[in-house]
C-alpha positions as protocol buffer text, in pm:
chain_id: "A"
residue {
  index: 1
  type: ALA
  ca { x: 1838 y: 2964 z: -1948 }
}
residue {
  index: 2
  type: ASN
  ca { x: 1490 y: 3058 z: -1752 }
}
residue {
  index: 3
  type: GLY
  ca { x: 1607 y: 3364 z: -1529 }
}
residue {
  index: 4
  type: LEU
  ca { x: 1545 y: 3171 z: -1198 }
}
residue {
  index: 5
  type: ASP
  ca { x: 1897 y: 3095 z: -1083 }
}
residue {
  index: 6
  type: HIS
  ca { x: 1847 y: 3384 z: -802 }
}
residue {
  index: 7
  type: ILE
  ca { x: 1572 y: 3220 z: -679 }
}
residue {
  index: 8
  type: VAL
  ca { x: 1635 y: 2840 z: -757 }
}
residue {
  index: 9
  type: THR
  ca { x: 1958 y: 2638 z: -649 }
}
residue {
  index: 10
  type: VAL
  ca { x: 2007 y: 2304 z: -810 }
}
residue {
  index: 11
  type: ILE
  ca { x: 2177 y: 2057 z: -529 }
}
residue {
  index: 12
  type: GLN
  ca { x: 2237 y: 1753 z: -722 }
}
residue {
  index: 13
  type: GLY
  ca { x: 2269 y: 1424 z: -520 }
}
residue {
  index: 14
  type: ALA
  ca { x: 2126 y: 1164 z: -270 }
}
residue {
  index: 15
  type: VAL
  ca { x: 1964 y: 1364 z: 0 }
}
residue {
  index: 16
  type: GLU
  ca { x: 2121 y: 1184 z: 294 }
}
residue {
  index: 17
  type: GLU
  ca { x: 2472 y: 1318 z: 180 }
}
residue {
  index: 18
  type: VAL
  ca { x: 2329 y: 1649 z: 82 }
}
residue {
  index: 19
  type: VAL
  ca { x: 2455 y: 2000 z: 268 }
}
residue {
  index: 20
  type: LEU
  ca { x: 2352 y: 2319 z: 202 }
}
residue {
  index: 21
  type: PRO
  ca { x: 2610 y: 2533 z: 57 }
}
residue {
  index: 22
  type: GLU
  ca { x: 2726 y: 2818 z: 314 }
}
residue {
  index: 23
  type: GLU
  ca { x: 2699 y: 3059 z: 69 }
}
residue {
  index: 24
  type: ASP
  ca { x: 2338 y: 3006 z: 66 }
}
residue {
  index: 25
  type: TRP
  ca { x: 2267 y: 3070 z: 374 }
}
residue {
  index: 26
  type: GLU
  ca { x: 2326 y: 3475 z: 321 }
}
residue {
  index: 27
  type: ARG
  ca { x: 2169 y: 3439 z: -8 }
}
residue {
  index: 28
  type: PHE
  ca { x: 1858 y: 3308 z: 70 }
}
residue {
  index: 29
  type: GLY
  ca { x: 1861 y: 3451 z: 388 }
}
residue {
  index: 30
  type: LEU
  ca { x: 1833 y: 3132 z: 547 }
}
residue {
  index: 31
  type: THR
  ca { x: 1753 y: 3122 z: 925 }
}
residue {
  index: 32
  type: LEU
  ca { x: 1669 y: 2875 z: 1209 }
}
residue {
  index: 33
  type: GLN
  ca { x: 1370 y: 2892 z: 1426 }
}
residue {
  index: 34
  type: GLU
  ca { x: 1327 y: 3114 z: 1773 }
}
residue {
  index: 35
  type: GLU
  ca { x: 1400 y: 2828 z: 1971 }
}
residue {
  index: 36
  type: GLN
  ca { x: 1702 y: 2690 z: 1761 }
}
residue {
  index: 37
  type: ASP
  ca { x: 2022 y: 2750 z: 1918 }
}
residue {
  index: 38
  type: GLU
  ca { x: 2195 y: 2893 z: 1641 }
}
residue {
  index: 39
  type: GLN
  ca { x: 2578 y: 2765 z: 1732 }
}
residue {
  index: 40
  type: GLN
  ca { x: 2416 y: 2434 z: 1781 }
}
residue {
  index: 41
  type: VAL
  ca { x: 2650 y: 2171 z: 1617 }
}
residue {
  index: 42
  type: LEU
  ca { x: 2497 y: 1804 z: 1555 }
}
residue {
  index: 43
  type: PRO
  ca { x: 2619 y: 1492 z: 1706 }
}
residue {
  index: 44
  type: ASP
  ca { x: 2808 y: 1426 z: 1354 }
}
residue {
  index: 45
  type: GLY
  ca { x: 2982 y: 1776 z: 1364 }
}
residue {
  index: 46
  type: THR
  ca { x: 2781 y: 1919 z: 1123 }
}
residue {
  index: 47
  type: LYS
  ca { x: 2590 y: 2265 z: 1153 }
}
residue {
  index: 48
  type: ASP
  ca { x: 2237 y: 2253 z: 1245 }
}
residue {
  index: 49
  type: GLN
  ca { x: 2056 y: 2296 z: 871 }
}
residue {
  index: 50
  type: ARG
  ca { x: 1703 y: 2252 z: 1003 }
}
residue {
  index: 51
  type: VAL
  ca { x: 1608 y: 2607 z: 816 }
}
residue {
  index: 52
  type: VAL
  ca { x: 1369 y: 2453 z: 533 }
}
residue {
  index: 53
  type: ASP
  ca { x: 981 y: 2607 z: 547 }
}
residue {
  index: 54
  type: ILE
  ca { x: 849 y: 2360 z: 293 }
}
residue {
  index: 55
  type: ILE
  ca { x: 958 y: 1984 z: 164 }
}
residue {
  index: 56
  type: ILE
  ca { x: 722 y: 1896 z: -166 }
}
residue {
  index: 57
  type: SER
  ca { x: 811 y: 1529 z: -278 }
}
residue {
  index: 58
  type: GLU
  ca { x: 649 y: 1300 z: -513 }
}
residue {
  index: 59
  type: TRP
  ca { x: 771 y: 971 z: -290 }
}
residue {
  index: 60
  type: MET
  ca { x: 450 y: 769 z: -303 }
}
residue {
  index: 61
  type: GLY
  ca { x: 467 y: 398 z: -474 }
}
residue {
  index: 62
  type: TYR
  ca { x: 249 y: 139 z: -556 }
}
residue {
  index: 63
  type: PHE
  ca { x: 0 y: 70 z: -284 }
}
residue {
  index: 64
  type: LEU
  ca { x: 188 y: 386 z: -136 }
}
residue {
  index: 65
  type: LEU
  ca { x: 521 y: 203 z: 26 }
}
residue {
  index: 66
  type: ARG
  ca { x: 618 y: -3 z: -266 }
}
residue {
  index: 67
  type: GLU
  ca { x: 946 y: 120 z: -425 }
}
residue {
  index: 68
  type: SER
  ca { x: 892 y: 405 z: -246 }
}
residue {
  index: 69
  type: MET
  ca { x: 1144 y: 683 z: -117 }
}
residue {
  index: 70
  type: LEU
  ca { x: 996 y: 739 z: 251 }
}
residue {
  index: 71
  type: ASP
  ca { x: 1283 y: 639 z: 440 }
}
residue {
  index: 72
  type: SER
  ca { x: 1485 y: 917 z: 220 }
}
residue {
  index: 73
  type: LEU
  ca { x: 1199 y: 1173 z: 284 }
}
residue {
  index: 74
  type: VAL
  ca { x: 1184 y: 1097 z: 665 }
}
residue {
  index: 75
  type: ARG
  ca { x: 1572 y: 1141 z: 694 }
}
residue {
  index: 76
  type: ALA
  ca { x: 1519 y: 1509 z: 485 }
}
residue {
  index: 77
  type: ARG
  ca { x: 1252 y: 1607 z: 687 }
}
residue {
  index: 78
  type: ASP
  ca { x: 1464 y: 1538 z: 1027 }
}
residue {
  index: 79
  type: THR
  ca { x: 1806 y: 1700 z: 876 }
}
residue {
  index: 80
  type: PHE
  ca { x: 1653 y: 2003 z: 671 }
}
residue {
  index: 81
  type: LEU
  ca { x: 1278 y: 2102 z: 816 }
}
residue {
  index: 82
  type: LYS
  ca { x: 1227 y: 2343 z: 1063 }
}
residue {
  index: 83
  type: PRO
  ca { x: 1121 y: 2132 z: 1365 }
}
residue {
  index: 84
  type: THR
  ca { x: 743 y: 2307 z: 1448 }
}
residue {
  index: 85
  type: SER
  ca { x: 721 y: 2550 z: 1163 }
}
residue {
  index: 86
  type: GLY
  ca { x: 808 y: 2354 z: 848 }
}
residue {
  index: 87
  type: LEU
  ca { x: 532 y: 2215 z: 642 }
}
residue {
  index: 88
  type: MET
  ca { x: 575 y: 1842 z: 446 }
}
residue {
  index: 89
  type: MET
  ca { x: 357 y: 1826 z: 134 }
}
residue {
  index: 90
  type: PRO
  ca { x: 224 y: 1604 z: 89 }
}
residue {
  index: 91
  type: SER
  ca { x: 121 y: 1648 z: 517 }
}
residue {
  index: 92
  type: HIS
  ca { x: -86 y: 1288 z: 545 }
}
residue {
  index: 93
  type: ALA
  ca { x: -91 y: 994 z: 373 }
}
residue {
  index: 94
  type: THR
  ca { x: -371 y: 683 z: 437 }
}
residue {
  index: 95
  type: MET
  ca { x: -367 y: 305 z: 277 }
}
residue {
  index: 96
  type: MET
  ca { x: -708 y: 113 z: 244 }
}
residue {
  index: 97
  type: ILE
  ca { x: -843 y: -229 z: 114 }
}
residue {
  index: 98
  type: ALA
  ca { x: -1152 y: -326 z: 2 }
}
residue {
  index: 99
  type: PRO
  ca { x: -1312 y: -689 z: -94 }
}
residue {
  index: 100
  type: ILE
  ca { x: -1371 y: -657 z: -521 }
}
residue {
  index: 101
  type: VAL
  ca { x: -1524 y: -852 z: -802 }
}
residue {
  index: 102
  type: ASP
  ca { x: -1246 y: -921 z: -1068 }
}
residue {
  index: 103
  type: GLU
  ca { x: -1351 y: -1251 z: -1206 }
}
residue {
  index: 104
  type: GLU
  ca { x: -1252 y: -1203 z: -1602 }
}
residue {
  index: 105
  type: GLU
  ca { x: -894 y: -1115 z: -1476 }
}
residue {
  index: 106
  type: ARG
  ca { x: -865 y: -1364 z: -1175 }
}
residue {
  index: 107
  type: LYS
  ca { x: -959 y: -1614 z: -1411 }
}
residue {
  index: 108
  type: HIS
  ca { x: -711 y: -1516 z: -1670 }
}
residue {
  index: 109
  type: GLN
  ca { x: -436 y: -1521 z: -1424 }
}
residue {
  index: 110
  type: GLN
  ca { x: -558 y: -1893 z: -1317 }
}
residue {
  index: 111
  type: ASN
  ca { x: -541 y: -1986 z: -1698 }
}
residue {
  index: 112
  type: GLU
  ca { x: -207 y: -1837 z: -1766 }
}
residue {
  index: 113
  type: TYR
  ca { x: -70 y: -2084 z: -1443 }
}
residue {
  index: 114
  type: ALA
  ca { x: -256 y: -2384 z: -1579 }
}
residue {
  index: 115
  type: ALA
  ca { x: -89 y: -2311 z: -1913 }
}
residue {
  index: 116
  type: GLY
  ca { x: 229 y: -2281 z: -1782 }
}
residue {
  index: 117
  type: MET
  ca { x: 207 y: -2624 z: -1601 }
}
residue {
  index: 118
  type: GLU
  ca { x: 61 y: -2805 z: -1885 }
}
residue {
  index: 119
  type: ASP
  ca { x: 358 y: -2674 z: -2072 }
}
residue {
  index: 120
  type: TRP
  ca { x: 588 y: -2817 z: -1817 }
}
residue {
  index: 121
  type: LYS
  ca { x: 410 y: -3152 z: -1822 }
}
residue {
  index: 122
  type: GLU
  ca { x: 483 y: -3147 z: -2180 }
}
residue {
  index: 123
  type: PHE
  ca { x: 836 y: -3089 z: -2186 }
}
residue {
  index: 124
  type: ALA
  ca { x: 889 y: -3310 z: -1889 }
}
residue {
  index: 125
  type: GLU
  ca { x: 726 y: -3617 z: -2076 }
}
residue {
  index: 126
  type: THR
  ca { x: 921 y: -3518 z: -2397 }
}
residue {
  index: 127
  type: THR
  ca { x: 1239 y: -3482 z: -2178 }
}
residue {
  index: 128
  type: SER
  ca { x: 1197 y: -3840 z: -2078 }
}
residue {
  index: 129
  type: ASN
  ca { x: 1079 y: -3975 z: -2403 }
}
residue {
  index: 130
  type: LEU
  ca { x: 1369 y: -3868 z: -2587 }
}
residue {
  index: 131
  type: TYR
  ca { x: 1669 y: -3877 z: -2328 }
}
residue {
  index: 132
  type: GLY
  ca { x: 1535 y: -4077 z: -2022 }
}
residue {
  index: 133
  type: VAL
  ca { x: 1542 y: -3782 z: -1804 }
}
residue {
  index: 134
  type: ASP
  ca { x: 1313 y: -3783 z: -1522 }
}
residue {
  index: 135
  type: MET
  ca { x: 1246 y: -3463 z: -1448 }
}
residue {
  index: 136
  type: SER
  ca { x: 999 y: -3507 z: -1165 }
}
residue {
  index: 137
  type: VAL
  ca { x: 1255 y: -3394 z: -922 }
}
residue {
  index: 138
  type: LEU
  ca { x: 1227 y: -3015 z: -1023 }
}
residue {
  index: 139
  type: GLU
  ca { x: 831 y: -3019 z: -1032 }
}
residue {
  index: 140
  type: SER
  ca { x: 748 y: -2884 z: -735 }
}
residue {
  index: 141
  type: ASN
  ca { x: 981 y: -2587 z: -770 }
}
residue {
  index: 142
  type: PHE
  ca { x: 837 y: -2506 z: -1102 }
}
residue {
  index: 143
  type: ASP
  ca { x: 555 y: -2510 z: -977 }
}
residue {
  index: 144
  type: ARG
  ca { x: 570 y: -2312 z: -700 }
}
residue {
  index: 145
  type: GLU
  ca { x: 763 y: -2045 z: -927 }
}
residue {
  index: 146
  type: GLN
  ca { x: 468 y: -2036 z: -1132 }
}
residue {
  index: 147
  type: LYS
  ca { x: 205 y: -2001 z: -865 }
}
residue {
  index: 148
  type: GLU
  ca { x: 415 y: -1716 z: -762 }
}
residue {
  index: 149
  type: TYR
  ca { x: 422 y: -1525 z: -1076 }
}
residue {
  index: 150
  type: TYR
  ca { x: 92 y: -1587 z: -1184 }
}
residue {
  index: 151
  type: VAL
  ca { x: -157 y: -1623 z: -866 }
}
residue {
  index: 152
  type: LEU
  ca { x: 29 y: -1484 z: -569 }
}
residue {
  index: 153
  type: SER
  ca { x: 189 y: -1147 z: -747 }
}
residue {
  index: 154
  type: SER
  ca { x: -27 y: -829 z: -687 }
}
residue {
  index: 155
  type: ARG
  ca { x: -170 y: -688 z: -1036 }
}
residue {
  index: 156
  type: TRP
  ca { x: -197 y: -303 z: -1131 }
}
residue {
  index: 157
  type: ALA
  ca { x: -539 y: -218 z: -1210 }
}
residue {
  index: 158
  type: GLU
  ca { x: -780 y: 16 z: -1306 }
}
residue {
  index: 159
  type: LEU
  ca { x: -1108 y: -85 z: -1155 }
}
residue {
  index: 160
  type: PRO
  ca { x: -1466 y: 94 z: -1172 }
}
residue {
  index: 161
  type: THR
  ca { x: -1661 y: 197 z: -824 }
}
residue {
  index: 162
  type: SER
  ca { x: -1865 y: -109 z: -922 }
}
residue {
  index: 163
  type: CYS
  ca { x: -1641 y: -337 z: -837 }
}
residue {
  index: 164
  type: LEU
  ca { x: -1621 y: -273 z: -481 }
}
residue {
  index: 165
  type: LEU
  ca { x: -1830 y: -523 z: -267 }
}
residue {
  index: 166
  type: ALA
  ca { x: -1787 y: -317 z: 74 }
}
residue {
  index: 167
  type: GLU
  ca { x: -1652 y: 32 z: 246 }
}
residue {
  index: 168
  type: CYS
  ca { x: -1261 y: 18 z: 249 }
}
residue {
  index: 169
  type: ALA
  ca { x: -1065 y: -67 z: 508 }
}
residue {
  index: 170
  type: VAL
  ca { x: -792 y: 173 z: 664 }
}
residue {
  index: 171
  type: VAL
  ca { x: -492 y: -11 z: 739 }
}
residue {
  index: 172
  type: LYS
  ca { x: -258 y: 232 z: 790 }
}
residue {
  index: 173
  type: GLU
  ca { x: -205 y: 595 z: 836 }
}
residue {
  index: 174
  type: LEU
  ca { x: 111 y: 866 z: 836 }
}
residue {
  index: 175
  type: ASP
  ca { x: 127 y: 1188 z: 913 }
}
residue {
  index: 176
  type: MET
  ca { x: 470 y: 1329 z: 744 }
}
residue {
  index: 177
  type: HIS
  ca { x: 571 y: 1536 z: 1026 }
}
residue {
  index: 178
  type: VAL
  ca { x: 638 y: 1298 z: 1267 }
}
residue {
  index: 179
  type: CYS
  ca { x: 629 y: 956 z: 1085 }
}
residue {
  index: 180
  type: THR
  ca { x: 945 y: 748 z: 1167 }
}
residue {
  index: 181
  type: VAL
  ca { x: 1162 y: 538 z: 930 }
}
residue {
  index: 182
  type: GLU
  ca { x: 1020 y: 255 z: 1134 }
}
residue {
  index: 183
  type: ASP
  ca { x: 685 y: 344 z: 978 }
}
residue {
  index: 184
  type: ALA
  ca { x: 843 y: 296 z: 622 }
}
residue {
  index: 185
  type: ARG
  ca { x: 940 y: -67 z: 704 }
}
residue {
  index: 186
  type: GLY
  ca { x: 553 y: -186 z: 650 }
}
residue {
  index: 187
  type: VAL
  ca { x: 220 y: -224 z: 800 }
}
residue {
  index: 188
  type: GLY
  ca { x: 107 y: -397 z: 1072 }
}
residue {
  index: 189
  type: LEU
  ca { x: 480 y: -538 z: 1185 }
}
residue {
  index: 190
  type: SER
  ca { x: 636 y: -553 z: 1509 }
}
residue {
  index: 191
  type: VAL
  ca { x: 919 y: -286 z: 1590 }
}
residue {
  index: 192
  type: GLY
  ca { x: 1194 y: -424 z: 1436 }
}
residue {
  index: 193
  type: GLU
  ca { x: 1043 y: -765 z: 1283 }
}
residue {
  index: 194
  type: ASP
  ca { x: 917 y: -864 z: 980 }
}
residue {
  index: 195
  type: GLU
  ca { x: 601 y: -1000 z: 1116 }
}
residue {
  index: 196
  type: GLY
  ca { x: 318 y: -884 z: 1363 }
}
residue {
  index: 197
  type: ASN
  ca { x: -70 y: -915 z: 1453 }
}
residue {
  index: 198
  type: GLY
  ca { x: -113 y: -743 z: 1113 }
}
residue {
  index: 199
  type: ALA
  ca { x: -362 y: -449 z: 1031 }
}
residue {
  index: 200
  type: PRO
  ca { x: -734 y: -567 z: 1094 }
}
residue {
  index: 201
  type: PHE
  ca { x: -1034 y: -569 z: 825 }
}
residue {
  index: 202
  type: ASP
  ca { x: -1346 y: -694 z: 890 }
}
residue {
  index: 203
  type: PHE
  ca { x: -1608 y: -655 z: 583 }
}
residue {
  index: 204
  type: ASP
  ca { x: -2004 y: -746 z: 523 }
}
residue {
  index: 205
  type: VAL
  ca { x: -2051 y: -837 z: 133 }
}
residue {
  index: 206
  type: VAL
  ca { x: -2442 y: -858 z: 116 }
}
residue {
  index: 207
  type: GLY
  ca { x: -2564 y: -1133 z: -131 }
}
residue {
  index: 208
  type: ARG
  ca { x: -2900 y: -1060 z: -393 }
}
residue {
  index: 209
  type: SER
  ca { x: -3215 y: -1011 z: -195 }
}
residue {
  index: 210
  type: TYR
  ca { x: -3469 y: -1225 z: -373 }
}
residue {
  index: 211
  type: ALA
  ca { x: -3732 y: -964 z: -254 }
}
residue {
  index: 212
  type: ASP
  ca { x: -3538 y: -717 z: -416 }
}
residue {
  index: 213
  type: GLU
  ca { x: -3407 y: -880 z: -723 }
}
residue {
  index: 214
  type: ASP
  ca { x: -3552 y: -679 z: -974 }
}
residue {
  index: 215
  type: ASP
  ca { x: -3443 y: -324 z: -793 }
}
residue {
  index: 216
  type: GLY
  ca { x: -3098 y: -483 z: -802 }
}
residue {
  index: 217
  type: GLY
  ca { x: -3084 y: -517 z: -416 }
}
residue {
  index: 218
  type: GLY
  ca { x: -2738 y: -663 z: -263 }
}
residue {
  index: 219
  type: LEU
  ca { x: -2454 y: -798 z: -491 }
}
residue {
  index: 220
  type: ALA
  ca { x: -2427 y: -1083 z: -735 }
}
residue {
  index: 221
  type: GLY
  ca { x: -2008 y: -1106 z: -652 }
}
residue {
  index: 222
  type: PRO
  ca { x: -1827 y: -1283 z: -596 }
}
residue {
  index: 223
  type: ILE
  ca { x: -1543 y: -1195 z: -417 }
}
residue {
  index: 224
  type: SER
  ca { x: -1241 y: -1222 z: -617 }
}
residue {
  index: 225
  type: GLY
  ca { x: -970 y: -1096 z: -434 }
}
residue {
  index: 226
  type: PHE
  ca { x: -887 y: -740 z: -264 }
}
residue {
  index: 227
  type: ALA
  ca { x: -798 y: -400 z: -389 }
}
residue {
  index: 228
  type: GLY
  ca { x: -535 y: -161 z: -237 }
}
residue {
  index: 229
  type: TRP
  ca { x: -493 y: 186 z: -283 }
}
residue {
  index: 230
  type: PHE
  ca { x: -378 y: 548 z: -97 }
}
residue {
  index: 231
  type: THR
  ca { x: -469 y: 911 z: -13 }
}
residue {
  index: 232
  type: VAL
  ca { x: -250 y: 1169 z: 33 }
}
residue {
  index: 233
  type: ASP
  ca { x: -365 y: 1497 z: 140 }
}
residue {
  index: 234
  type: PHE
  ca { x: -192 y: 1867 z: 139 }
}
residue {
  index: 235
  type: LYS
  ca { x: -346 y: 2098 z: 472 }
}
residue {
  index: 236
  type: SER
  ca { x: -232 y: 2238 z: 766 }
}
residue {
  index: 237
  type: ARG
  ca { x: 3 y: 2027 z: 1052 }
}
residue {
  index: 238
  type: THR
  ca { x: -218 y: 1820 z: 1287 }
}
residue {
  index: 239
  type: ASP
  ca { x: 72 y: 1689 z: 1535 }
}
residue {
  index: 240
  type: ASP
  ca { x: 102 y: 1838 z: 1848 }
}
residue {
  index: 241
  type: ALA
  ca { x: 427 y: 2045 z: 1839 }
}
residue {
  index: 242
  type: GLY
  ca { x: 322 y: 2202 z: 1513 }
}
residue {
  index: 243
  type: LYS
  ca { x: -58 y: 2265 z: 1463 }
}
residue {
  index: 244
  type: ASP
  ca { x: -37 y: 2586 z: 1663 }
}
residue {
  index: 245
  type: VAL
  ca { x: 294 y: 2724 z: 1542 }
}
residue {
  index: 246
  type: ALA
  ca { x: 346 y: 2623 z: 1129 }
}
residue {
  index: 247
  type: PRO
  ca { x: 141 y: 2814 z: 884 }
}
residue {
  index: 248
  type: GLN
  ca { x: -226 y: 2728 z: 792 }
}
residue {
  index: 249
  type: ILE
  ca { x: -315 y: 2583 z: 500 }
}
residue {
  index: 250
  type: PRO
  ca { x: -629 y: 2788 z: 380 }
}
residue {
  index: 251
  type: ASN
  ca { x: -728 y: 2567 z: 73 }
}
residue {
  index: 252
  type: PRO
  ca { x: -614 y: 2197 z: 165 }
}
residue {
  index: 253
  type: ALA
  ca { x: -594 y: 1969 z: -137 }
}
residue {
  index: 254
  type: TYR
  ca { x: -639 y: 1607 z: -154 }
}
residue {
  index: 255
  type: LEU
  ca { x: -503 y: 1287 z: -390 }
}
residue {
  index: 256
  type: SER
  ca { x: -682 y: 955 z: -422 }
}
residue {
  index: 257
  type: THR
  ca { x: -568 y: 655 z: -585 }
}
residue {
  index: 258
  type: GLY
  ca { x: -880 y: 458 z: -552 }
}
residue {
  index: 259
  type: PRO
  ca { x: -1174 y: 351 z: -797 }
}
residue {
  index: 260
  type: GLU
  ca { x: -1379 y: 656 z: -791 }
}
residue {
  index: 261
  type: MET
  ca { x: -1068 y: 843 z: -973 }
}
residue {
  index: 262
  type: GLY
  ca { x: -1056 y: 631 z: -1259 }
}
residue {
  index: 263
  type: TYR
  ca { x: -673 y: 617 z: -1400 }
}
residue {
  index: 264
  type: THR
  ca { x: -400 y: 719 z: -1204 }
}
residue {
  index: 265
  type: HIS
  ca { x: -36 y: 648 z: -1212 }
}
residue {
  index: 266
  type: TRP
  ca { x: -27 y: 445 z: -958 }
}
residue {
  index: 267
  type: GLY
  ca { x: -371 y: 276 z: -997 }
}
residue {
  index: 268
  type: LEU
  ca { x: -495 y: -2 z: -754 }
}
residue {
  index: 269
  type: GLN
  ca { x: -276 y: -329 z: -651 }
}
residue {
  index: 270
  type: VAL
  ca { x: -532 y: -564 z: -674 }
}
residue {
  index: 271
  type: PHE
  ca { x: -468 y: -917 z: -494 }
}
residue {
  index: 272
  type: HIS
  ca { x: -674 y: -1206 z: -674 }
}
residue {
  index: 273
  type: LEU
  ca { x: -760 y: -1514 z: -445 }
}
residue {
  index: 274
  type: PRO
  ca { x: -675 y: -1839 z: -573 }
}
residue {
  index: 275
  type: SER
  ca { x: -1016 y: -1958 z: -554 }
}
residue {
  index: 276
  type: ALA
  ca { x: -1317 y: -1673 z: -553 }
}
residue {
  index: 277
  type: ILE
  ca { x: -1562 y: -1651 z: -275 }
}
residue {
  index: 278
  type: PRO
  ca { x: -1941 y: -1708 z: -417 }
}
residue {
  index: 279
  type: LEU
  ca { x: -2223 y: -1474 z: -267 }
}
residue {
  index: 280
  type: LEU
  ca { x: -2533 y: -1629 z: -195 }
}
residue {
  index: 281
  type: ALA
  ca { x: -2882 y: -1463 z: -189 }
}
residue {
  index: 282
  type: ASP
  ca { x: -3012 y: -1335 z: 135 }
}
residue {
  index: 283
  type: GLN
  ca { x: -2726 y: -1394 z: 291 }
}
residue {
  index: 284
  type: THR
  ca { x: -2420 y: -1199 z: 401 }
}
residue {
  index: 285
  type: THR
  ca { x: -2039 y: -1306 z: 342 }
}
residue {
  index: 286
  type: ARG
  ca { x: -1842 y: -1188 z: 660 }
}
residue {
  index: 287
  type: ILE
  ca { x: -1461 y: -1151 z: 569 }
}
residue {
  index: 288
  type: GLN
  ca { x: -1236 y: -1092 z: 861 }
}
residue {
  index: 289
  type: GLY
  ca { x: -853 y: -1100 z: 886 }
}
residue {
  index: 290
  type: THR
  ca { x: -527 y: -893 z: 898 }
}
residue {
  index: 291
  type: LEU
  ca { x: -289 y: -764 z: 658 }
}
residue {
  index: 292
  type: GLU
  ca { x: 69 y: -730 z: 684 }
}
residue {
  index: 293
  type: MET
  ca { x: 318 y: -525 z: 454 }
}
residue {
  index: 294
  type: MET
  ca { x: 697 y: -615 z: 478 }
}
residue {
  index: 295
  type: ARG
  ca { x: 1011 y: -549 z: 280 }
}
residue {
  index: 296
  type: THR
  ca { x: 1154 y: -835 z: 90 }
}
residue {
  index: 297
  type: LYS
  ca { x: 1470 y: -980 z: 162 }
}
residue {
  index: 298
  type: ASP
  ca { x: 1625 y: -903 z: -147 }
}
residue {
  index: 299
  type: SER
  ca { x: 1552 y: -539 z: -186 }
}
residue {
  index: 300
  type: ALA
  ca { x: 1459 y: -246 z: 66 }
}
residue {
  index: 301
  type: ARG
  ca { x: 1199 y: -88 z: -208 }
}
residue {
  index: 302
  type: LEU
  ca { x: 1008 y: -388 z: -305 }
}
residue {
  index: 303
  type: TYR
  ca { x: 743 y: -542 z: -25 }
}
residue {
  index: 304
  type: ASN
  ca { x: 570 y: -838 z: 9 }
}
residue {
  index: 305
  type: VAL
  ca { x: 159 y: -864 z: 139 }
}
residue {
  index: 306
  type: ARG
  ca { x: 61 y: -1125 z: 376 }
}
residue {
  index: 307
  type: LEU
  ca { x: -367 y: -1177 z: 412 }
}
residue {
  index: 308
  type: ARG
  ca { x: -484 y: -1394 z: 683 }
}
residue {
  index: 309
  type: PHE
  ca { x: -830 y: -1410 z: 681 }
}
residue {
  index: 310
  type: SER
  ca { x: -1142 y: -1626 z: 736 }
}
residue {
  index: 311
  type: SER
  ca { x: -1541 y: -1603 z: 597 }
}
residue {
  index: 312
  type: SER
  ca { x: -1851 y: -1663 z: 739 }
}
residue {
  index: 313
  type: ARG
  ca { x: -2205 y: -1635 z: 599 }
}
residue {
  index: 314
  type: ARG
  ca { x: -2490 y: -1554 z: 806 }
}
residue {
  index: 315
  type: ARG
  ca { x: -2879 y: -1466 z: 725 }
}
residue {
  index: 316
  type: THR
  ca { x: -2884 y: -1088 z: 590 }
}
residue {
  index: 317
  type: SER
  ca { x: -3205 y: -1066 z: 822 }
}
residue {
  index: 318
  type: SER
  ca { x: -2982 y: -1126 z: 1133 }
}
residue {
  index: 319
  type: GLN
  ca { x: -2881 y: -873 z: 1357 }
}
residue {
  index: 320
  type: ASP
  ca { x: -2616 y: -1046 z: 1509 }
}
residue {
  index: 321
  type: ARG
  ca { x: -2256 y: -1043 z: 1313 }
}
residue {
  index: 322
  type: ASP
  ca { x: -2126 y: -1302 z: 1521 }
}
residue {
  index: 323
  type: GLY
  ca { x: -2413 y: -1526 z: 1575 }
}
residue {
  index: 324
  type: ASP
  ca { x: -2644 y: -1734 z: 1329 }
}
residue {
  index: 325
  type: VAL
  ca { x: -2377 y: -1835 z: 1147 }
}
residue {
  index: 326
  type: LEU
  ca { x: -2483 y: -2079 z: 862 }
}
residue {
  index: 327
  type: MET
  ca { x: -2088 y: -2146 z: 750 }
}
residue {
  index: 328
  type: LYS
  ca { x: -1757 y: -2086 z: 868 }
}
residue {
  index: 329
  type: GLY
  ca { x: -1458 y: -2164 z: 632 }
}
residue {
  index: 330
  type: LYS
  ca { x: -1109 y: -2261 z: 719 }
}
residue {
  index: 331
  type: PRO
  ca { x: -865 y: -1956 z: 763 }
}
residue {
  index: 332
  type: GLU
  ca { x: -639 y: -1856 z: 502 }
}
residue {
  index: 333
  type: GLU
  ca { x: -292 y: -1743 z: 483 }
}
residue {
  index: 334
  type: LEU
  ca { x: -175 y: -1597 z: 142 }
}
residue {
  index: 335
  type: VAL
  ca { x: 130 y: -1419 z: 60 }
}
residue {
  index: 336
  type: TYR
  ca { x: 120 y: -1180 z: -247 }
}
residue {
  index: 337
  type: GLN
  ca { x: 472 y: -1009 z: -390 }
}
residue {
  index: 338
  type: ILE
  ca { x: 408 y: -668 z: -533 }
}
residue {
  index: 339
  type: PRO
  ca { x: 623 y: -658 z: -854 }
}
């Protein structure tokens, strides 16, 4: 219909099952790289199909990995892309998080949770009065479900940069030319496991200063939670095998889903804390911890996020981050689902 059938061939199917049609090799002049053996037969008995110059794919999901197609992309790359001269677009991806203030939405979630439990209480009392049935045995399970849904589920959000309370921390970087299926399993995990040491973060959030109050010095807070987002680059190869062989990208491009970009399809994933962490004047609150992101047991495309962290406060005037601690909070561990 568009007169492009001599240029474009549509092959419908799962990329793991696609085989380049034999007639297209001659029709489009498909050739292997010089160092590849023209007669090479792969272990599964198929012909080496690594003849593709570039793979362009919009595979990214919320917080990069959620419901993403990274597994399929890696398999497509290993099956079709020329090993050292082929290009992946996007070429690189980065995941980051930062502490935020977002009290209106955090309190709204808490109010929804409280309302749900109040409805349960009324239902249980009515059931007891009318039918003499004691529903208390189900209360803890209902409470857990409500808390997981309203409190411990991340939220898609579009937040301004003014909500950020500290510089973001990078929790994962991917080079799309060399990343593996193992990388797609999550963030901060041990190989083959659903947990690990996590990706570390360490934030200093400076409270307002009495001396600079008129100038708006410091932040009012509080710390409502964390926001996660990602960036992707479209640039030249940087891996050892391809950086000196593959074509150079003279005008690299960059896509961010962070707060500075305003609305994007992906938005931010916000992980609100059950209780906000207040900021005090002339004091710096330090948040240290780790982030793990792992697939759920029900779906390989859905993920949970585990945050382990602790907070402490010191005088902002102190130059010693580890000394002069005024208060140290107990360690926290929160597991969120990304719906």
